[in-house]
C-alpha positions as CSV (number, residue, x, y, z in Angstrom):
1,M,36.6,-39.1,-51.9
2,D,33.7,-36.8,-52.5
3,L,33.9,-34.1,-55.2
4,L,35.4,-31.3,-53.0
5,Q,37.9,-33.7,-51.4
6,D,39.0,-34.7,-54.9
7,L,39.3,-31.1,-56.0
8,Q,41.4,-30.4,-52.9
9,W,43.7,-33.4,-53.5
10,R,44.2,-32.2,-57.1
11,G,45.1,-28.7,-55.9
12,I,42.3,-27.2,-58.0
13,I,40.6,-25.1,-55.3
14,Y,42.2,-21.6,-54.8
15,Q,39.5,-19.5,-53.1
16,Q,35.9,-20.1,-52.0
17,T,33.4,-17.4,-51.0
18,D,31.8,-19.6,-48.4
19,E,33.6,-23.0,-47.9
20,E,31.0,-24.4,-45.5
21,G,28.1,-23.1,-47.6
22,I,29.4,-24.8,-50.8
23,K,30.1,-28.0,-48.9
24,D,26.6,-28.0,-47.4
25,I,24.7,-27.3,-50.7
26,L,26.7,-29.9,-52.6
27,S,25.9,-32.5,-50.0
28,K,22.2,-31.8,-50.2
29,E,21.3,-31.2,-53.8
30,K,22.4,-31.3,-57.4
31,I,23.1,-27.7,-58.5
32,S,23.6,-25.7,-61.7
33,L,26.9,-23.9,-61.9
34,Y,28.6,-21.8,-64.6
35,C,31.9,-20.7,-66.0
36,G,32.4,-18.2,-68.8
37,V,34.9,-17.3,-71.5
38,D,35.0,-14.2,-73.6
39,P,35.4,-14.8,-77.4
40,T,38.6,-12.8,-77.9
41,A,39.6,-15.3,-80.6
42,D,37.8,-18.0,-82.6
43,S,39.5,-20.7,-80.6
44,M,40.4,-21.3,-77.0
45,H,43.9,-22.2,-75.9
46,I,45.0,-24.6,-73.2
47,G,45.2,-21.8,-70.7
48,H,41.4,-21.8,-70.8
49,L,41.0,-25.5,-70.0
50,L,41.3,-25.8,-66.3
51,P,38.1,-24.0,-65.2
52,F,36.0,-25.9,-67.8
53,L,37.5,-29.3,-66.9
54,T,36.8,-28.5,-63.3
55,M,33.2,-27.8,-64.2
56,R,33.1,-31.1,-66.0
57,R,34.2,-32.8,-62.7
58,F,31.0,-31.3,-61.2
59,Q,29.0,-32.6,-64.1
60,E,30.4,-36.1,-63.6
61,A,29.3,-35.8,-60.0
62,G,25.7,-35.2,-61.2
63,H,25.6,-31.4,-61.3
64,R,24.6,-29.3,-64.3
65,P,27.1,-27.1,-66.0
66,I,26.1,-23.9,-67.8
67,V,28.8,-22.8,-70.3
68,L,28.7,-19.1,-71.0
69,V,30.3,-17.6,-74.1
70,G,30.5,-13.8,-73.6
71,G,29.2,-12.4,-76.8
72,A,28.4,-9.2,-75.0
73,T,31.3,-9.0,-72.5
74,G,33.6,-9.9,-75.4
75,L,32.6,-6.6,-77.1
76,I,33.8,-4.7,-74.0
77,G,36.9,-6.5,-72.7
78,D,37.9,-7.6,-69.2
79,P,40.5,-5.3,-67.7
80,S,41.8,-8.2,-65.7
81,G,45.5,-8.8,-66.3
82,K,45.9,-5.9,-68.8
83,S,47.9,-2.8,-68.4
84,E,46.0,-0.9,-71.2
85,E,42.7,-0.9,-73.0
86,R,41.9,-3.8,-75.3
87,K,41.3,-3.2,-79.0
88,L,37.5,-3.4,-79.5
89,Q,36.3,-6.1,-81.8
90,T,33.4,-5.8,-84.3
91,L,30.1,-7.5,-83.5
92,E,30.6,-9.8,-86.6
93,Q,34.1,-10.8,-85.4
94,V,32.8,-11.6,-81.9
95,Q,29.9,-13.7,-83.2
96,H,32.3,-15.6,-85.5
97,N,34.5,-16.3,-82.4
98,V,31.5,-17.4,-80.4
99,E,30.6,-20.1,-82.8
100,G,34.2,-21.4,-82.9
101,I,34.4,-21.6,-79.1
102,R,31.0,-23.1,-78.7
103,K,32.0,-26.1,-80.8
104,Q,35.1,-26.7,-78.7
105,L,33.1,-26.5,-75.5
106,E,30.6,-29.0,-76.8
107,Q,33.6,-31.5,-77.2
108,I,34.5,-31.1,-73.5
109,F,31.0,-31.5,-72.0
110,N,28.3,-34.1,-72.2
111,V,25.3,-32.2,-73.6
112,E,22.8,-35.0,-73.3
113,G,20.8,-36.2,-70.4
114,E,19.3,-34.6,-67.3
115,N,22.4,-32.8,-66.4
116,G,23.6,-32.1,-69.9
117,A,25.6,-28.9,-70.3
118,M,23.7,-25.9,-71.4
119,M,25.3,-23.4,-73.7
120,V,24.4,-19.7,-73.3
121,N,25.5,-16.4,-74.8
122,N,25.2,-13.2,-72.7
123,Y,24.6,-11.1,-75.8
124,D,21.1,-12.7,-75.7
125,W,20.2,-10.7,-72.6
126,A,22.7,-7.8,-72.5
127,G,23.0,-7.0,-76.2
128,S,19.6,-5.3,-76.5
129,M,19.5,-3.6,-73.1
130,D,19.3,0.2,-73.2
131,I,21.5,2.4,-71.1
132,V,18.7,3.6,-68.8
133,T,17.7,0.1,-67.9
134,F,21.3,-0.8,-67.3
135,L,21.8,2.2,-64.9
136,R,18.5,1.8,-63.1
137,D,18.3,-1.9,-62.7
138,F,21.9,-2.8,-62.1
139,G,24.3,0.2,-61.9
140,K,22.6,1.6,-58.8
141,Y,23.4,-1.6,-56.8
142,V,27.2,-1.4,-57.4
143,G,29.0,1.3,-55.5
144,V,31.9,3.1,-57.1
145,N,34.0,2.7,-53.9
146,Y,33.3,-1.0,-54.0
147,M,34.5,-1.3,-57.6
148,L,37.6,0.8,-57.0
149,A,38.6,-1.6,-54.3
150,K,38.8,-4.5,-56.9
151,D,42.3,-5.4,-57.8
152,T,41.5,-5.6,-61.5
153,I,40.4,-1.9,-61.5
154,A,42.7,-0.6,-58.8
155,S,45.7,-1.8,-60.8
156,R,44.6,0.2,-63.8
157,L,44.0,3.5,-62.1
158,E,47.5,4.9,-62.6
159,T,47.7,3.9,-66.3
160,G,44.1,4.7,-67.0
161,I,40.9,2.8,-67.5
162,S,37.9,3.8,-69.6
163,F,34.4,3.8,-68.3
164,T,33.7,1.0,-70.8
165,E,36.2,-1.4,-69.1
166,F,35.3,0.0,-65.7
167,T,31.8,-1.3,-66.1
168,Y,32.9,-4.8,-67.3
169,T,32.6,-6.2,-63.8
170,I,28.9,-5.1,-63.6
171,L,28.2,-6.8,-66.9
172,Q,29.7,-10.1,-65.6
173,A,27.7,-9.6,-62.4
174,M,24.6,-9.3,-64.5
175,D,25.4,-12.7,-66.0
176,F,25.5,-14.4,-62.6
177,Y,22.3,-12.7,-61.6
178,H,20.6,-13.7,-64.9
179,L,21.6,-17.3,-64.5
180,Y,20.7,-17.4,-60.8
181,K,17.2,-16.0,-61.5
182,N,16.4,-17.9,-64.7
183,H,18.3,-21.1,-64.4
184,D,18.7,-21.5,-60.6
185,C,22.5,-21.3,-61.0
186,K,24.1,-21.2,-57.6
187,L,27.9,-21.4,-58.2
188,Q,30.3,-19.6,-60.5
189,I,33.7,-21.0,-61.2
190,G,36.6,-19.0,-62.7
191,G,40.4,-18.5,-62.6
192,S,41.9,-16.7,-59.7
193,D,42.0,-13.5,-61.7
194,Q,38.1,-13.6,-61.8
195,W,37.7,-13.3,-58.0
196,G,36.6,-9.7,-58.2
197,N,34.1,-10.3,-60.9
198,I,32.6,-13.3,-59.1
199,T,32.2,-11.5,-55.8
200,T,30.6,-8.5,-57.6
201,G,28.0,-11.0,-59.0
202,L,27.3,-12.3,-55.5
203,E,26.9,-8.8,-54.2
204,L,24.4,-7.9,-57.0
205,I,22.4,-11.1,-56.4
206,R,22.3,-10.4,-52.6
207,K,21.2,-6.8,-53.1
208,I,18.5,-7.6,-55.7
209,T,17.1,-10.8,-54.2
210,G,17.8,-10.3,-50.5
211,E,20.1,-11.6,-47.8
212,G,18.8,-15.1,-48.0
213,S,20.2,-15.7,-51.5
214,K,22.2,-18.9,-51.9
215,A,24.9,-18.2,-54.4
216,Y,28.6,-19.0,-54.2
217,G,31.9,-18.5,-56.0
218,L,35.0,-20.7,-56.4
219,T,38.3,-19.9,-58.1
220,I,41.0,-22.2,-59.3
221,P,44.8,-21.4,-59.2
222,L,46.8,-19.9,-62.0
223,V,48.6,-22.8,-63.8
224,T,52.3,-22.3,-63.5
225,K,55.5,-24.1,-64.6
226,A,58.2,-25.0,-62.1
227,D,60.9,-23.1,-64.1
228,G,58.9,-19.9,-63.9
229,S,58.1,-19.8,-67.7
230,K,54.5,-19.2,-68.8
231,F,52.2,-22.3,-69.1
232,G,50.5,-22.8,-72.4
233,K,53.2,-21.5,-74.7
234,S,55.3,-23.5,-77.2
235,E,58.1,-22.4,-79.4
236,S,55.6,-21.5,-82.1
237,G,53.3,-19.6,-79.7
238,A,50.0,-20.4,-77.9
239,V,48.8,-24.0,-77.9
240,W,45.3,-23.7,-79.4
241,L,42.5,-26.2,-79.2
242,D,41.7,-25.6,-82.9
243,P,43.6,-28.2,-84.9
244,E,44.1,-25.7,-87.7
245,K,46.0,-23.4,-85.4
246,T,47.8,-26.1,-83.4
247,S,47.9,-29.5,-85.0
248,P,47.0,-32.6,-82.9
249,Y,50.7,-33.7,-83.3
250,E,51.9,-30.3,-82.0
251,F,49.3,-30.5,-79.2
252,Y,50.5,-34.0,-78.3
253,Q,54.2,-32.9,-78.3
254,F,53.4,-30.0,-76.0
255,W,52.2,-32.3,-73.3
256,I,54.8,-35.1,-73.8
257,N,57.5,-32.5,-73.3
258,T,56.3,-31.6,-69.9
259,A,59.0,-31.4,-67.3
260,D,59.2,-34.0,-64.6
261,A,58.7,-31.2,-62.0
262,D,55.3,-30.4,-63.5
263,V,53.9,-33.6,-64.9
264,V,52.2,-34.9,-61.8
265,K,50.5,-31.5,-61.1
266,Y,49.2,-31.5,-64.7
267,L,47.9,-35.0,-64.4
268,K,45.9,-33.9,-61.3
269,Y,44.7,-30.7,-62.9
270,F,43.8,-31.8,-66.4
271,T,43.1,-35.5,-66.5
272,F,40.3,-37.6,-65.1
273,L,42.6,-40.4,-64.0
274,S,42.0,-41.8,-60.5
275,K,44.2,-40.9,-57.5
276,E,45.6,-44.5,-57.5
277,V,46.7,-44.3,-61.2
278,I,48.3,-40.8,-60.8
279,E,50.2,-41.9,-57.7
280,Q,51.5,-44.9,-59.6
281,L,52.7,-42.5,-62.4
282,E,54.2,-40.2,-59.7
283,Q,56.2,-43.2,-58.5
284,A,57.3,-44.0,-62.1
285,V,58.7,-40.4,-62.4
286,K,60.9,-41.1,-59.3
287,D,61.9,-44.6,-60.2
288,E,62.2,-44.6,-64.0
289,P,62.1,-41.0,-65.2
290,H,63.9,-41.9,-68.5
291,L,60.8,-43.9,-69.6
292,R,58.6,-40.7,-69.3
293,Q,55.5,-42.8,-68.7
294,A,53.7,-40.0,-66.9
295,Q,54.3,-37.6,-69.8
296,K,53.1,-40.2,-72.4
297,T,50.0,-40.8,-70.3
298,L,49.3,-37.0,-70.0
299,A,49.8,-36.5,-73.7
300,E,47.5,-39.4,-74.6
301,E,44.8,-38.3,-72.2
302,M,44.8,-34.7,-73.3
303,T,45.0,-35.3,-77.1
304,R,42.3,-37.9,-76.9
305,M,40.0,-35.6,-74.9
306,I,40.4,-32.6,-77.3
307,H,41.0,-34.2,-80.7
308,G,39.7,-37.7,-80.4
309,E,41.2,-41.2,-80.7
310,E,42.0,-41.1,-84.4
311,S,44.0,-37.9,-84.1
312,L,45.8,-39.3,-81.0
313,Q,46.9,-42.4,-82.9
314,Q,48.0,-40.1,-85.8
315,A,50.1,-38.0,-83.4
316,I,51.7,-41.1,-81.9
317,K,52.5,-42.4,-85.4
318,I,54.1,-39.2,-86.5
319,S,56.2,-39.0,-83.2
320,A,57.4,-42.6,-83.7
321,A,58.3,-42.0,-87.4
322,L,60.3,-38.9,-86.5
323,F,62.1,-40.7,-83.6
324,S,63.0,-43.7,-85.8
325,G,63.6,-41.8,-89.0
326,D,61.2,-44.1,-90.9
327,V,59.2,-41.3,-92.3
328,K,58.1,-42.9,-95.6
329,E,55.2,-44.6,-93.8
330,L,53.6,-41.2,-93.2
331,S,50.8,-39.7,-95.3
332,A,51.0,-36.3,-96.9
333,E,48.6,-35.0,-94.2
334,E,50.8,-36.4,-91.4
335,I,53.8,-34.9,-93.0
336,K,52.1,-31.5,-93.0
337,Q,51.6,-31.9,-89.2
338,G,54.9,-33.3,-88.2
339,F,57.1,-31.1,-90.4
340,K,55.1,-27.8,-90.0
341,D,58.0,-25.9,-88.5
342,V,61.0,-27.4,-90.3
343,P,62.9,-25.5,-93.0
344,S,61.2,-26.1,-96.4
345,F,62.0,-25.5,-100.0
346,T,59.7,-25.6,-103.1
347,V,60.9,-27.2,-106.3
348,E,59.4,-25.6,-109.3
349,G,58.4,-27.7,-112.3
350,K,58.0,-31.4,-112.8
351,G,61.5,-32.3,-114.0
352,E,64.0,-34.5,-112.2
353,T,66.5,-32.9,-109.8
354,G,70.0,-33.9,-108.9
355,L,70.5,-34.5,-105.2
356,V,73.7,-32.3,-105.0
357,D,71.9,-29.4,-106.7
358,L,68.9,-29.8,-104.5
359,L,71.0,-29.7,-101.3
360,V,72.6,-26.5,-102.3
361,A,69.4,-24.8,-103.6
362,A,67.5,-25.7,-100.4
363,N,70.4,-24.4,-98.2
364,I,70.8,-27.9,-96.7
365,S,74.5,-27.9,-97.7
366,P,76.5,-24.6,-98.2
367,S,78.2,-25.7,-101.4
368,K,78.4,-28.5,-104.0
369,R,81.7,-29.7,-102.5
370,Q,80.1,-30.0,-99.0
371,A,77.0,-31.6,-100.5
372,R,79.0,-34.3,-102.2
373,E,81.0,-34.9,-99.0
374,D,77.8,-35.1,-96.9
375,I,76.3,-37.7,-99.4
376,S,79.5,-39.7,-99.6
377,N,79.8,-39.9,-95.8
378,G,76.2,-41.2,-95.5
379,A,74.9,-38.1,-93.8
380,V,72.0,-37.6,-96.2
381,S,68.7,-39.5,-96.2
382,L,65.7,-39.2,-98.4
383,N,62.4,-40.2,-96.8
384,G,64.4,-42.2,-94.2
385,D,66.6,-44.0,-96.7
386,R,70.3,-43.2,-96.7
387,V,71.7,-42.1,-100.1
388,T,75.5,-42.3,-100.8
389,D,75.5,-41.8,-104.6
390,T,76.6,-38.3,-105.4
391,A,75.1,-38.6,-108.9
392,Y,71.7,-39.5,-107.5
393,V,68.8,-37.9,-109.3
394,L,65.4,-37.6,-107.5
395,S,62.4,-39.0,-109.3
396,E,58.7,-39.3,-108.9
397,A,59.4,-42.3,-106.7
398,D,61.0,-40.0,-104.1
399,R,57.8,-38.0,-103.7
400,I,55.4,-39.0,-101.0
401,E,51.9,-38.8,-102.5
402,G,53.5,-36.7,-105.2
403,Q,53.9,-33.7,-102.8
404,F,56.8,-34.1,-100.4
405,T,60.3,-35.4,-100.0
406,I,61.8,-35.4,-96.6
407,V,65.6,-34.8,-96.5
408,R,67.5,-35.5,-93.3
409,R,71.1,-34.3,-92.9
410,G,72.9,-35.8,-89.9
411,K,70.9,-37.3,-87.1
412,K,68.3,-34.6,-86.4
413,K,68.2,-31.9,-89.1
414,Y,65.1,-32.4,-91.2
415,F,64.2,-30.4,-94.3
416,L,60.9,-30.5,-96.2
417,I,61.0,-30.4,-100.0
418,Q,57.6,-29.5,-101.6
419,Y,56.5,-29.9,-105.2
């Protein structure tokens, strides 16, 4: 399959401004294309991934990706998908966010070689532009009626939209024109909600450069879950690419918990596995769903891509330890990842603590009588080892790297004791 056929098979193409034109230009030359992200936070989340991974597929086919971080547009705010005005960020906050996102994008793309990814920031050409230049050189080419017809703007007319957000689509159009003129960029990729902004860019290019301009737009579908819930959210919130916000273990767990109804679609969307391999995994979902081979492969591919092999192996180790209960093999750092969201209790001081007293103080057992009963019945484990002595006193030997003791009550209820 060629590139476009592969994208079609994966279900990645949603809309194209000129299907035949895109097919023709890709068959004749290696092009530059771009996709942008506004720095609304200092990290991207997995909802940002699909457009950039799609652009990486173009790179692997020999084309050159231009990755745009919107230092200027991030100061304004895209009205797309919002029912009210965004809270404006300071320039300092936006620049901080730009650097965080830039590092993550450099992990996704190859930045070396003839078609190495180029990183740009639209603040470099829009940040110093005066209002008269903006109005004369760009504003006059975009009609108000044309903008009012855009869904992103029309949907906000009843609730209200400021002139600032109203002009966002012109700023993004300026990006496409700038990259077209200065870097011979001929294609913009974006999510389906970016269709209006992309077509405004094409209109601006056509009006400034003439009818013979060769520029195109392609959008990808909104990623959805079969049960109707929002993709990219876990119980603890958004799934971030920053390991400080979402640990590699949590990242791995998000993907491995993918439903059977979604896993093949996500393998097509997000991984670079071949059609043959994905079809084999699709068959495995039908024949042996209990083995969850497709989910394991998806989790491994995504964690390796975003966090690297070492973090992947660490996530697998934590998962195996939690499943088996053999947690004493984990390091303190691995415990921080794997037990981030379990109930915790901090023991003050360095003295020894009786197990019964600890269970009550940490709200693991409701009373001393229940605590003794739990221990006697073998329902309590320390660092994976069952304790049945009601007079047991915890010592330094029960502390993993001197920092943690993991208490398990019953089969699945974990508690983290910190020192």
